[in-house]
C-alpha positions in Angstrom: 140.7 92.2 107.6 144.1 90.6 108.4 146.7 92.7 110.1 150.2 93.0 108.9 153.1 93.5 111.3 156.3 95.1 110.3 159.5 93.2 111.0 163.1 94.2 110.7 164.9 91.8 108.4 168.5 92.4 107.4 168.1 96.1 108.1 164.9 96.4 106.0 161.3 96.6 107.3 159.2 93.8 105.9 155.6 92.9 106.6 154.5 89.6 107.9 150.9 88.4 108.3 149.3 88.3 111.7 149.4 84.8 113.3 145.6 85.1 113.6 144.9 86.0 109.9 143.4 82.5 109.3 141.4 82.8 112.5 140.0 86.2 111.3 139.2 84.9 107.8 137.4 81.8 109.2 135.4 83.9 111.6 134.6 86.5 109.0 133.1 83.8 106.8 131.2 82.2 109.7 129.7 85.5 110.8 129.2 87.1 107.4 126.0 89.1 107.4 126.0 89.2 111.2 129.2 91.1 112.1 131.5 93.4 110.0 135.2 92.4 109.4 136.2 95.2 111.8 134.1 93.7 114.6 135.7 90.3 114.0 139.1 91.8 114.1 138.4 93.6 117.4 137.1 90.3 118.9 140.2 88.4 117.8 142.4 91.1 119.2 140.5 91.1 122.5 140.7 87.3 122.6 144.4 87.4 122.0 145.0 89.8 124.9 142.6 88.0 127.2 144.3 84.6 126.5 147.7 86.2 127.2 146.5 87.7 130.4 144.8 84.6 131.8 147.0 81.8 130.6 150.2 83.6 129.5 149.9 82.1 126.1 147.7 82.8 123.0 147.6 79.8 120.7 145.5 80.5 117.6 143.0 77.7 118.5 142.4 79.3 121.9 142.1 82.8 120.4 139.6 81.5 117.9 137.4 79.8 120.5 137.4 82.9 122.7 136.7 85.3 119.8 133.8 83.0 118.6 132.2 83.2 122.0 132.5 87.0 121.9 130.9 87.2 118.5 128.0 84.9 119.6 127.4 87.1 122.6 127.4 90.2 120.5 125.0 88.6 118.1 122.6 87.7 121.0 122.7 91.2 122.3 122.0 92.6 118.9 119.1 90.3 118.4 117.6 91.2 121.8 117.7 94.9 120.8 116.1 94.1 117.6 
């Protein structure tokens, strides 16, 4: 679910958690039974890049709000097909 990034520290590669790991975890809980963890991750990533492109900044709260909207829309589309 949460992505790990590799960072070079004192000549060694170490992993650090994604700054959106908490956002992903919260949205996975909120949309459990509706969307897979992979779908939540993709929406969080899309929200991150969208926020950067539009505002030049991707604060976790903004990314969470955008991703939640994406997930709601996907759930609506899935229910219409249903």
